[in-house]
One Martini backbone bead per residue (centre of mass of N, CA, C, O) as a GRO file, in nm:
protein
  406
    1UNK     BB    1   0.097   0.036   0.021
    2UNK     BB    2   0.075   0.348   0.006
    3UNK     BB    3   0.144   0.620   0.134
    4UNK     BB    4  -0.050   0.859   0.259
    5UNK     BB    5   0.076   1.104   0.112
    6UNK     BB    6   0.026   0.974  -0.171
    7UNK     BB    7  -0.282   0.918  -0.149
    8UNK     BB    8  -0.334   1.246  -0.084
    9UNK     BB    9  -0.260   1.350  -0.348
   10UNK     BB   10  -0.346   1.591  -0.541
   11UNK     BB   11  -0.512   1.640  -0.882
   12UNK     BB   12  -0.630   1.926  -0.820
   13UNK     BB   13  -0.685   2.250  -0.743
   14UNK     BB   14  -0.935   2.196  -0.556
   15UNK     BB   15  -0.752   1.994  -0.369
   16UNK     BB   16  -0.562   2.210  -0.303
   17UNK     BB   17  -0.354   2.312  -0.030
   18UNK     BB   18  -0.287   2.621  -0.028
   19UNK     BB   19  -0.150   2.890  -0.187
   20UNK     BB   20  -0.361   3.128  -0.255
   21UNK     BB   21  -0.165   3.346  -0.385
   22UNK     BB   22  -0.143   3.141  -0.650
   23UNK     BB   23  -0.437   2.942  -0.663
   24UNK     BB   24  -0.646   3.120  -0.621
   25UNK     BB   25  -0.878   3.326  -0.696
   26UNK     BB   26  -0.705   3.517  -0.941
   27UNK     BB   27  -0.439   3.399  -0.939
   28UNK     BB   28  -0.162   3.365  -1.124
   29UNK     BB   29  -0.150   3.052  -1.168
   30UNK     BB   30  -0.444   3.006  -1.231
   31UNK     BB   31  -0.457   3.184  -1.481
   32UNK     BB   32  -0.247   3.031  -1.643
   33UNK     BB   33  -0.387   2.755  -1.640
   34UNK     BB   34  -0.666   2.846  -1.757
   35UNK     BB   35  -0.525   2.952  -2.027
   36UNK     BB   36  -0.288   2.732  -2.114
   37UNK     BB   37  -0.038   2.949  -2.053
   38UNK     BB   38   0.294   2.876  -1.969
   39UNK     BB   39   0.576   2.958  -1.803
   40UNK     BB   40   0.865   2.955  -1.674
   41UNK     BB   41   0.938   2.826  -1.335
   42UNK     BB   42   0.996   2.879  -0.973
   43UNK     BB   43   0.969   2.694  -0.673
   44UNK     BB   44   0.977   2.848  -0.348
   45UNK     BB   45   1.018   2.631  -0.058
   46UNK     BB   46   0.944   2.436   0.174
   47UNK     BB   47   0.883   2.145   0.279
   48UNK     BB   48   0.559   2.021   0.218
   49UNK     BB   49   0.387   2.258   0.020
   50UNK     BB   50   0.346   2.161  -0.309
   51UNK     BB   51   0.543   2.158  -0.556
   52UNK     BB   52   0.511   1.885  -0.701
   53UNK     BB   53   0.204   1.880  -0.711
   54UNK     BB   54   0.167   2.134  -0.883
   55UNK     BB   55   0.315   2.030  -1.134
   56UNK     BB   56   0.126   1.787  -1.185
   57UNK     BB   57  -0.136   1.943  -1.215
   58UNK     BB   58  -0.057   2.110  -1.456
   59UNK     BB   59   0.002   1.879  -1.652
   60UNK     BB   60  -0.279   1.745  -1.629
   61UNK     BB   61  -0.463   1.989  -1.699
   62UNK     BB   62  -0.293   2.045  -1.982
   63UNK     BB   63  -0.197   1.787  -2.123
   64UNK     BB   64   0.112   1.732  -2.081
   65UNK     BB   65   0.408   1.647  -2.117
   66UNK     BB   66   0.596   1.474  -1.846
   67UNK     BB   67   0.903   1.554  -1.689
   68UNK     BB   68   1.142   1.403  -1.455
   69UNK     BB   69   1.390   1.544  -1.231
   70UNK     BB   70   1.671   1.483  -1.020
   71UNK     BB   71   1.941   1.652  -0.892
   72UNK     BB   72   2.063   1.406  -0.735
   73UNK     BB   73   2.061   1.185  -1.007
   74UNK     BB   74   2.125   1.403  -1.224
   75UNK     BB   75   2.260   1.506  -1.537
   76UNK     BB   76   2.340   1.623  -1.838
   77UNK     BB   77   2.247   1.372  -1.990
   78UNK     BB   78   1.954   1.365  -1.882
   79UNK     BB   79   1.877   1.641  -1.987
   80UNK     BB   80   1.926   1.585  -2.290
   81UNK     BB   81   1.732   1.347  -2.317
   82UNK     BB   82   1.476   1.507  -2.248
   83UNK     BB   83   1.501   1.721  -2.470
   84UNK     BB   84   1.485   1.520  -2.704
   85UNK     BB   85   1.204   1.414  -2.634
   86UNK     BB   86   1.063   1.688  -2.657
   87UNK     BB   87   1.124   1.731  -2.955
   88UNK     BB   88   0.977   1.478  -3.057
   89UNK     BB   89   0.704   1.552  -2.940
   90UNK     BB   90   0.671   1.817  -3.096
   91UNK     BB   91   0.686   1.693  -3.379
   92UNK     BB   92   0.436   1.498  -3.348
   93UNK     BB   93   0.255   1.774  -3.246
   94UNK     BB   94   0.264   2.010  -3.465
   95UNK     BB   95  -0.050   2.026  -3.525
   96UNK     BB   96  -0.115   2.145  -3.228
   97UNK     BB   97   0.186   2.262  -3.164
   98UNK     BB   98   0.426   2.488  -3.094
   99UNK     BB   99   0.715   2.535  -2.912
  100UNK     BB  100   0.639   2.868  -2.883
  101UNK     BB  101   0.319   2.865  -2.760
  102UNK     BB  102   0.325   2.754  -2.444
  103UNK     BB  103   0.288   2.407  -2.509
  104UNK     BB  104   0.510   2.259  -2.395
  105UNK     BB  105   0.679   2.050  -2.244
  106UNK     BB  106   0.731   1.937  -1.914
  107UNK     BB  107   1.000   2.019  -1.683
  108UNK     BB  108   1.074   1.866  -1.378
  109UNK     BB  109   1.289   2.000  -1.112
  110UNK     BB  110   1.415   1.871  -0.839
  111UNK     BB  111   1.632   2.039  -0.666
  112UNK     BB  112   1.780   2.265  -0.853
  113UNK     BB  113   2.009   2.368  -0.653
  114UNK     BB  114   2.194   2.099  -0.715
  115UNK     BB  115   2.278   2.209  -0.965
  116UNK     BB  116   2.509   2.280  -1.165
  117UNK     BB  117   2.617   2.501  -1.388
  118UNK     BB  118   2.627   2.303  -1.629
  119UNK     BB  119   2.342   2.191  -1.591
  120UNK     BB  120   2.199   2.464  -1.622
  121UNK     BB  121   2.313   2.537  -1.901
  122UNK     BB  122   2.164   2.292  -2.052
  123UNK     BB  123   1.873   2.455  -2.038
  124UNK     BB  124   1.870   2.726  -2.190
  125UNK     BB  125   1.792   2.665  -2.486
  126UNK     BB  126   1.517   2.519  -2.432
  127UNK     BB  127   1.386   2.757  -2.282
  128UNK     BB  128   1.426   2.980  -2.495
  129UNK     BB  129   1.278   2.807  -2.738
  130UNK     BB  130   1.039   2.619  -2.607
  131UNK     BB  131   1.084   2.308  -2.579
  132UNK     BB  132   1.047   2.381  -2.277
  133UNK     BB  133   0.884   2.377  -1.961
  134UNK     BB  134   1.003   2.504  -1.669
  135UNK     BB  135   0.996   2.337  -1.343
  136UNK     BB  136   1.111   2.439  -1.039
  137UNK     BB  137   1.247   2.312  -0.724
  138UNK     BB  138   1.306   2.484  -0.403
  139UNK     BB  139   1.461   2.547  -0.070
  140UNK     BB  140   1.638   2.762  -0.200
  141UNK     BB  141   1.776   3.048  -0.287
  142UNK     BB  142   1.784   3.139  -0.619
  143UNK     BB  143   1.988   3.375  -0.609
  144UNK     BB  144   2.226   3.159  -0.525
  145UNK     BB  145   2.148   2.866  -0.695
  146UNK     BB  146   2.079   3.023  -0.961
  147UNK     BB  147   2.152   3.113  -1.254
  148UNK     BB  148   2.104   3.407  -1.413
  149UNK     BB  149   2.009   3.313  -1.700
  150UNK     BB  150   1.782   3.128  -1.583
  151UNK     BB  151   1.638   3.334  -1.399
  152UNK     BB  152   1.558   3.530  -1.641
  153UNK     BB  153   1.357   3.286  -1.764
  154UNK     BB  154   1.223   3.291  -1.468
  155UNK     BB  155   0.981   3.272  -1.250
  156UNK     BB  156   0.924   3.346  -0.905
  157UNK     BB  157   0.765   3.138  -0.655
  158UNK     BB  158   0.633   3.167  -0.329
  159UNK     BB  159   0.613   2.932  -0.076
  160UNK     BB  160   0.429   2.836   0.209
  161UNK     BB  161   0.362   2.744   0.496
  162UNK     BB  162   0.133   2.580   0.652
  163UNK     BB  163  -0.136   2.643   0.819
  164UNK     BB  164  -0.360   2.550   1.047
  165UNK     BB  165  -0.604   2.530   0.854
  166UNK     BB  166  -0.468   2.355   0.643
  167UNK     BB  167  -0.398   2.112   0.828
  168UNK     BB  168  -0.688   2.052   0.923
  169UNK     BB  169  -0.798   1.993   0.643
  170UNK     BB  170  -0.606   1.759   0.582
  171UNK     BB  171  -0.689   1.583   0.821
  172UNK     BB  172  -0.987   1.556   0.747
  173UNK     BB  173  -0.942   1.418   0.476
  174UNK     BB  174  -0.792   1.168   0.576
  175UNK     BB  175  -1.028   1.069   0.770
  176UNK     BB  176  -1.260   1.073   0.521
  177UNK     BB  177  -1.102   0.966   0.236
  178UNK     BB  178  -0.934   0.743   0.350
  179UNK     BB  179  -1.001   0.419   0.370
  180UNK     BB  180  -0.809   0.319   0.590
  181UNK     BB  181  -0.837   0.542   0.802
  182UNK     BB  182  -1.146   0.520   0.823
  183UNK     BB  183  -1.147   0.214   0.929
  184UNK     BB  184  -1.018   0.293   1.224
  185UNK     BB  185  -1.177   0.503   1.391
  186UNK     BB  186  -1.059   0.767   1.473
  187UNK     BB  187  -0.979   0.976   1.760
  188UNK     BB  188  -0.964   1.326   1.787
  189UNK     BB  189  -0.864   1.523   2.067
  190UNK     BB  190  -0.583   1.635   1.961
  191UNK     BB  191  -0.362   1.877   1.759
  192UNK     BB  192  -0.104   2.016   1.863
  193UNK     BB  193   0.117   1.797   1.808
  194UNK     BB  194   0.065   1.752   1.512
  195UNK     BB  195   0.128   2.047   1.427
  196UNK     BB  196   0.408   2.078   1.554
  197UNK     BB  197   0.554   1.837   1.406
  198UNK     BB  198   0.493   1.943   1.112
  199UNK     BB  199   0.569   2.249   1.051
  200UNK     BB  200   0.393   2.306   0.775
  201UNK     BB  201   0.401   1.995   0.678
  202UNK     BB  202   0.215   1.777   0.506
  203UNK     BB  203   0.386   1.519   0.508
  204UNK     BB  204   0.434   1.508   0.812
  205UNK     BB  205   0.145   1.489   0.905
  206UNK     BB  206   0.081   1.218   0.757
  207UNK     BB  207   0.312   1.054   0.882
  208UNK     BB  208   0.221   1.081   1.175
  209UNK     BB  209  -0.058   0.963   1.145
  210UNK     BB  210   0.041   0.689   1.040
  211UNK     BB  211   0.220   0.609   1.275
  212UNK     BB  212   0.003   0.619   1.499
  213UNK     BB  213  -0.205   0.427   1.364
  214UNK     BB  214   0.005   0.180   1.341
  215UNK     BB  215   0.022   0.142   1.667
  216UNK     BB  216  -0.307   0.115   1.754
  217UNK     BB  217  -0.427   0.375   1.795
  218UNK     BB  218  -0.753   0.535   1.850
  219UNK     BB  219  -0.647   0.767   2.029
  220UNK     BB  220  -0.566   1.105   1.946
  221UNK     BB  221  -0.315   1.274   2.121
  222UNK     BB  222  -0.058   1.438   2.253
  223UNK     BB  223   0.062   1.195   2.406
  224UNK     BB  224   0.068   0.989   2.175
  225UNK     BB  225   0.245   1.146   1.978
  226UNK     BB  226   0.488   1.198   2.162
  227UNK     BB  227   0.551   0.901   2.228
  228UNK     BB  228   0.612   0.814   1.928
  229UNK     BB  229   0.843   1.052   1.867
  230UNK     BB  230   1.010   1.013   2.099
  231UNK     BB  231   1.300   0.981   2.246
  232UNK     BB  232   1.472   0.794   2.447
  233UNK     BB  233   1.626   0.838   2.719
  234UNK     BB  234   1.936   0.834   2.847
  235UNK     BB  235   2.084   0.630   3.066
  236UNK     BB  236   2.257   0.599   3.333
  237UNK     BB  237   2.502   0.461   3.494
  238UNK     BB  238   2.474   0.315   3.796
  239UNK     BB  239   2.784   0.324   3.872
  240UNK     BB  240   2.752   0.664   3.851
  241UNK     BB  241   2.577   0.787   4.081
  242UNK     BB  242   2.781   0.932   4.268
  243UNK     BB  243   2.890   1.122   4.061
  244UNK     BB  244   2.613   1.280   4.023
  245UNK     BB  245   2.561   1.355   4.316
  246UNK     BB  246   2.815   1.533   4.360
  247UNK     BB  247   2.781   1.734   4.130
  248UNK     BB  248   2.507   1.829   4.232
  249UNK     BB  249   2.606   1.940   4.506
  250UNK     BB  250   2.805   2.141   4.387
  251UNK     BB  251   2.613   2.314   4.219
  252UNK     BB  252   2.411   2.384   4.456
  253UNK     BB  253   2.621   2.530   4.632
  254UNK     BB  254   2.692   2.755   4.438
  255UNK     BB  255   2.402   2.853   4.385
  256UNK     BB  256   2.363   2.888   4.718
  257UNK     BB  257   2.617   3.044   4.835
  258UNK     BB  258   2.825   2.794   4.947
  259UNK     BB  259   3.161   2.771   4.988
  260UNK     BB  260   3.202   2.537   5.183
  261UNK     BB  261   3.046   2.314   5.030
  262UNK     BB  262   3.181   2.350   4.754
  263UNK     BB  263   3.476   2.273   4.847
  264UNK     BB  264   3.407   1.995   4.947
  265UNK     BB  265   3.297   1.872   4.676
  266UNK     BB  266   3.554   1.925   4.527
  267UNK     BB  267   3.731   1.738   4.699
  268UNK     BB  268   3.575   1.478   4.639
  269UNK     BB  269   3.638   1.477   4.335
  270UNK     BB  270   3.943   1.481   4.347
  271UNK     BB  271   3.977   1.225   4.527
  272UNK     BB  272   3.803   1.046   4.311
  273UNK     BB  273   3.925   1.123   4.012
  274UNK     BB  274   3.827   1.349   3.862
  275UNK     BB  275   3.794   1.525   3.586
  276UNK     BB  276   3.900   1.847   3.560
  277UNK     BB  277   3.744   1.927   3.298
  278UNK     BB  278   3.465   1.866   3.407
  279UNK     BB  279   3.467   2.077   3.631
  280UNK     BB  280   3.529   2.324   3.454
  281UNK     BB  281   3.277   2.305   3.278
  282UNK     BB  282   3.073   2.344   3.511
  283UNK     BB  283   3.168   2.634   3.577
  284UNK     BB  284   3.088   2.763   3.311
  285UNK     BB  285   2.788   2.696   3.335
  286UNK     BB  286   2.737   2.837   3.603
  287UNK     BB  287   2.815   3.126   3.512
  288UNK     BB  288   2.573   3.142   3.298
  289UNK     BB  289   2.320   3.025   3.457
  290UNK     BB  290   2.354   3.161   3.774
  291UNK     BB  291   2.493   3.453   3.713
  292UNK     BB  292   2.545   3.606   3.461
  293UNK     BB  293   2.435   3.938   3.462
  294UNK     BB  294   2.544   3.996   3.754
  295UNK     BB  295   2.845   3.868   3.638
  296UNK     BB  296   3.021   3.848   3.351
  297UNK     BB  297   3.312   3.775   3.472
  298UNK     BB  298   3.259   3.481   3.550
  299UNK     BB  299   3.302   3.356   3.268
  300UNK     BB  300   3.590   3.446   3.226
  301UNK     BB  301   3.708   3.292   3.469
  302UNK     BB  302   3.606   3.008   3.396
  303UNK     BB  303   3.748   2.992   3.121
  304UNK     BB  304   4.033   3.033   3.231
  305UNK     BB  305   4.033   2.786   3.413
  306UNK     BB  306   4.009   2.578   3.187
  307UNK     BB  307   4.278   2.653   3.048
  308UNK     BB  308   4.469   2.614   3.289
  309UNK     BB  309   4.410   2.318   3.354
  310UNK     BB  310   4.507   2.220   3.072
  311UNK     BB  311   4.807   2.323   3.114
  312UNK     BB  312   4.889   2.211   3.425
  313UNK     BB  313   4.727   2.025   3.577
  314UNK     BB  314   4.842   1.798   3.800
  315UNK     BB  315   4.791   1.940   4.114
  316UNK     BB  316   4.758   2.254   4.048
  317UNK     BB  317   4.457   2.263   3.936
  318UNK     BB  318   4.311   2.292   4.216
  319UNK     BB  319   4.343   2.599   4.255
  320UNK     BB  320   4.168   2.730   4.029
  321UNK     BB  321   3.919   2.570   4.110
  322UNK     BB  322   3.888   2.693   4.393
  323UNK     BB  323   3.882   2.990   4.316
  324UNK     BB  324   3.631   2.971   4.128
  325UNK     BB  325   3.431   2.847   4.325
  326UNK     BB  326   3.432   3.077   4.534
  327UNK     BB  327   3.358   3.307   4.346
  328UNK     BB  328   3.083   3.191   4.247
  329UNK     BB  329   2.954   3.152   4.533
  330UNK     BB  330   2.986   3.484   4.597
  331UNK     BB  331   2.806   3.564   4.385
  332UNK     BB  332   2.578   3.697   4.226
  333UNK     BB  333   2.251   3.612   4.106
  334UNK     BB  334   2.145   3.514   3.756
  335UNK     BB  335   1.880   3.352   3.533
  336UNK     BB  336   1.750   3.517   3.290
  337UNK     BB  337   1.894   3.404   3.038
  338UNK     BB  338   1.819   3.108   3.079
  339UNK     BB  339   1.510   3.152   3.076
  340UNK     BB  340   1.488   3.297   2.803
  341UNK     BB  341   1.593   3.070   2.613
  342UNK     BB  342   1.386   2.855   2.702
  343UNK     BB  343   1.133   3.014   2.622
  344UNK     BB  344   1.211   3.054   2.326
  345UNK     BB  345   1.233   2.753   2.252
  346UNK     BB  346   0.942   2.681   2.322
  347UNK     BB  347   0.816   2.875   2.115
  348UNK     BB  348   0.945   2.752   1.864
  349UNK     BB  349   0.816   2.467   1.902
  350UNK     BB  350   0.521   2.577   1.895
  351UNK     BB  351   0.541   2.775   1.616
  352UNK     BB  352   0.786   2.747   1.451
  353UNK     BB  353   0.852   2.885   1.123
  354UNK     BB  354   0.853   3.193   1.137
  355UNK     BB  355   0.849   3.464   0.960
  356UNK     BB  356   1.042   3.704   0.846
  357UNK     BB  357   1.030   4.012   0.828
  358UNK     BB  358   1.083   4.184   0.546
  359UNK     BB  359   1.253   4.433   0.669
  360UNK     BB  360   1.480   4.212   0.793
  361UNK     BB  361   1.576   4.121   0.533
  362UNK     BB  362   1.789   4.023   0.305
  363UNK     BB  363   1.904   4.218  -0.013
  364UNK     BB  364   2.139   4.127  -0.254
  365UNK     BB  365   1.907   4.105  -0.468
  366UNK     BB  366   1.673   4.188  -0.700
  367UNK     BB  367   1.462   3.978  -0.631
  368UNK     BB  368   1.440   4.044  -0.327
  369UNK     BB  369   1.352   4.338  -0.370
  370UNK     BB  370   1.090   4.272  -0.531
  371UNK     BB  371   0.977   4.105  -0.267
  372UNK     BB  372   1.054   4.323  -0.014
  373UNK     BB  373   1.322   4.317   0.090
  374UNK     BB  374   1.408   4.562   0.335
  375UNK     BB  375   1.152   4.715   0.331
  376UNK     BB  376   1.153   4.973   0.580
  377UNK     BB  377   1.415   4.987   0.711
  378UNK     BB  378   1.563   5.106   1.018
  379UNK     BB  379   1.851   5.281   1.090
  380UNK     BB  380   1.944   5.352   1.406
  381UNK     BB  381   2.194   5.557   1.346
  382UNK     BB  382   1.984   5.778   1.213
  383UNK     BB  383   1.908   5.826   1.517
  384UNK     BB  384   1.849   5.935   1.808
  385UNK     BB  385   2.040   5.734   2.014
  386UNK     BB  386   2.040   5.483   1.820
  387UNK     BB  387   1.707   5.488   1.801
  388UNK     BB  388   1.400   5.306   1.697
  389UNK     BB  389   1.099   5.227   1.621
  390UNK     BB  390   1.059   4.860   1.579
  391UNK     BB  391   1.003   4.557   1.426
  392UNK     BB  392   1.146   4.221   1.525
  393UNK     BB  393   0.917   4.044   1.536
  394UNK     BB  394   0.703   3.838   1.466
  395UNK     BB  395   0.376   3.893   1.432
  396UNK     BB  396   0.286   3.661   1.644
  397UNK     BB  397   0.510   3.796   1.881
  398UNK     BB  398   0.414   4.055   1.955
  399UNK     BB  399   0.500   4.130   2.300
  400UNK     BB  400   0.691   3.921   2.374
  401UNK     BB  401   0.844   3.789   2.681
  402UNK     BB  402   1.160   3.656   2.788
  403UNK     BB  403   1.317   3.883   2.924
  404UNK     BB  404   1.340   3.929   3.286
  405UNK     BB  405   1.398   4.183   3.474
  406UNK     BB  406   1.483   4.235   3.810
   0.00000   0.00000   0.00000
């Protein structure tokens, strides 16, 4: 049986989910398809948003000969072979259309950014003459990965990650339209984990649904999905339990500003033959996690301690370790940076790959400028005090606070 993602691949534009800015009513690609006259173009977007599917739908709807190449497995020879086939096809159908009338065979190249310059060069003549209509798909910025002569012959269309509504619609279709999934009588109680793990990728969503349903689960909720997808944590060797108990006591003593206990546990580790570099690494972590912005010099001292211990070894290395331990234990403490990055990471995992606001994007190429990259950015040094009001967060996170100043 084919994978669920393949079984659910749409065959018409009406079945296609997402990318309304390109294929919705009145949108540019829909108009081109409905007119029956399309030019060469490149689809640029993240994985699983419908690039390959859209190319297949176009070929099917226009009833064009359709050739597919993967840049991973194809070279110049394969490109030339396909172009020769396209020429023969055009010759056989010359009574129906001429190669230059916009109805030439379609050549779809997946991951076109992986083609070398010479491979891309081999496409130029056929695209220019209209022997083929090229549809390229790429997850990389074509400004950097596609040669300028080829880029000038192709329009670039940007595809976006599927949003929550798109993914929920896709999930509903899978549950109601796929015969096998429908026969399982699955009950969906929560969708948060399904959506989070899919990350705007339709293929991932269907793969996760298939994985969980194949596990025998009848009720799909956040816990079930997470359990199926999470890696099992690695257990520590039980013979090392004392090792971790002592380092834990050491860390908590420094964090708790008790230099007497901290130096005692340091001595226990030294006497027990602990690797001095392990202790020094823990001190660097302590300096950033527990002291942080209260005393930024703490990290400098801890890092210097690590370097010194590596240089001088035992037994003298015990002295800088003791000095740094006492210094860190007596420092003021602040873990706001530690909490801030963990909150930010949690938000990233929750919200996925939110788009960078256009005015903050880099725009080294004319294509990117045409797409609105960097448009409206305010250079802070041009304003009094080297600061001006400006949005730096993604639209969905405006106003979110991660770092909370004491």
